[in-house]
C-alpha positions in Angstrom: -36.0 -12.7 18.7 -32.7 -13.4 16.8 -32.5 -12.5 13.2 -29.7 -14.2 11.2 -28.8 -13.0 7.7 -27.3 -15.3 5.1 -23.7 -14.3 5.5 -20.3 -15.6 6.4 -19.8 -18.8 8.4 -18.1 -16.8 11.2 -21.1 -14.6 11.7 -23.5 -17.6 11.6 -21.3 -19.2 14.4 -21.6 -16.0 16.5 -25.3 -15.9 16.1 -25.9 -19.5 16.9 -23.6 -19.2 20.0 -26.0 -16.5 21.2 -29.0 -18.7 20.4 -27.4 -21.7 22.2 -26.7 -19.7 25.4 -29.6 -17.3 25.8 -32.8 -19.0 26.9 -34.7 -15.7 26.4 -34.5 -16.1 22.6 -37.9 -17.6 21.7 -37.9 -16.9 17.9 -35.1 -17.2 15.3 -35.6 -15.8 11.8 -33.1 -16.8 9.2 -33.2 -14.3 6.3 -32.0 -16.3 3.3 -30.6 -14.4 0.4 -30.1 -11.2 2.3 -26.3 -11.2 2.8 -24.5 -9.1 5.4 -27.1 -6.3 5.5 -30.7 -7.0 6.0 -31.8 -3.5 5.1 -30.2 -3.2 1.7 -33.0 -2.3 -0.6 -32.4 -5.3 -2.8 -35.3 -7.5 -4.0 -37.8 -7.8 -1.2 -35.2 -7.8 1.7 -36.5 -4.7 3.3 -40.1 -5.9 3.2 -39.2 -9.3 4.7 -37.2 -7.7 7.5 -40.1 -5.3 8.3 -42.6 -8.3 8.3 -40.4 -10.3 10.7 -39.9 -7.4 13.1 -43.5 -6.2 13.0 -44.9 -9.7 13.7 -42.5 -10.0 16.7 -43.4 -6.6 18.1 -47.1 -7.3 17.7 -46.7 -10.8 19.2 -48.1 -12.4 16.1 -46.9 -15.6 14.4 -43.7 -15.3 12.5 -43.8 -14.9 8.8 -40.8 -17.3 8.5 -40.3 -20.6 10.2 -38.6 -20.6 13.6 -35.2 -21.6 12.2 -32.7 -22.6 13.3 -33.8 -24.0 16.6 -31.3 -24.7 19.5 -31.4 -28.4 18.7 -30.8 -27.7 15.0 -27.7 -25.5 15.4 -25.2 -28.2 14.3 -27.2 -29.0 11.2 -27.7 -25.3 10.4 -23.9 -24.7 10.6 -23.1 -27.8 8.7 -25.5 -27.2 5.8 -24.3 -23.6 5.3 -20.5 -24.1 5.2 
């Protein structure tokens, strides 16, 4: 699983490069509104991060859509510039 926080364009490019080149990644969870630190205690960010990780570890469906997908990387990067 790859978790991507809503952060700088450079970090999104690094994360999507990993997604594009690592076939072992089966789930991608984009944490909108989180910023650079997923565990920041703001709003419900900690709860959302816990839910995503717990579902993955328990091999349960993800609480967020699988986004971005490998095919959707160009759109993901373009829409968040």
